[in-house]
N, C-alpha and C positions, 0 to 999 in steps of 0.2 A: 504494499499500499504506499503510495507516494504522497501522503498528506503534507509532509514538510515542503514539497515542491509545488503545492497547489492542486495535486491530483488525488482526490479521495477515491481510490479504485473500488473500495468496498461500496461506497455510496453510488458510484456509477453502475455497479452490478445491480444494486437495489433499484435505482432508476430504471434500468433496462427491464427488470422483473415487473415493476409497476406499469410500465408502458405496455409490455408484452401480455399483461393481464387483460388489456383493452383491445389490442390489435395484434394479429399475428405478424411479427416483425421479420423482415428479410435481412435487415441490416441496420446497425447503429454505428454511426461515426461520430467521434468527439474530436474537435479541433479547437482552435482558438489560441489566445496568447498564453494561457496557463499550460496548455499541452506543449507549445513551443518552449516555454520556460523549462518545463520538466525534461525536455530533450536537449537542453543546453544551447538554444538559439541565443544569440547575442542580445542583450537587453537594450541596446540603443536602437533597435528596429522600431517601426510604428506598430503599436500593439494591437489595434483592432479589438474586437470583442474578447472578453476573457474566455468564454466557452461558446463554441458553435456546435449544435447538436443537429445531425441529420438523421432522420428516422425514415426508413424505406419500408413500405408495407402496401400490398395491394388491398388490404383491409381499409385503407383510406379512400378507396374508390367510392364515389357517391357521398362522401362526407365533405361538406364545404371546407375550404382551406382554412379560413379563420377559426372555424370550430375545432378542427383537428389540432392546429397550432396552440389554441387556447387550452384545450384539454391536456395536450402533451406538456406544454409549458407549466401548467398547474401542478404537474407531478414532479417537477424538478425541485430539489431542496437547496435553494441558494445559501441558506445558512450552513448546511453541511458542506457544500462545495466551495463556499467562500466567495461566490459571485453568481449573478443571474446568468442564464444561458439564452442565446439567440437560437431558437428552436425552429427547424424546418422539417415539415412532414410531407413526404411525396410517395406517390405510387411508383412502381418500378419505372414506368414509362415517363412519368414526370421527372423522376430522378435523372434518367439519362439525358433529358433535355437540359435540366437545370445545371448539371455538372459542367455542361459546355457553355452555358450562357450566363451563369451567376457566379461572380468572382468568389464570394464568400463560401459557396458550396464547393467550388473547385479547390479553394485553399484547404478546406476541412478534409476533402478526399485525398489531396496530395500530401498534406503534412499532418493529418490527424491520425487517430488511432481508432481501430474497430473494437467495439465492445461486444463481448460474447453473451 
């Protein structure tokens, strides 16, 4: 568990379980400044959001985007994690498009970590 470096891996697992209890998840990717910090990226960089969470599930199909984001974000424990998260919820097809067109999603995919 990397609590000292800003990553509470135990809480990330609990978050994944809370989300998976609502939607069958294909993928959870966590990126952001705290993940970069834990991986030793130089602190002089532009930080951006502390946490970026990308949830991929075809269970989101038919659920309005704001509703899925609101529900998934409400499951994030900012107190335990030390910062709020910028949560993105996509179906597999939406995710494939957004990883190409949305810089923050591409950043999370390229430099983030997958949560099992």
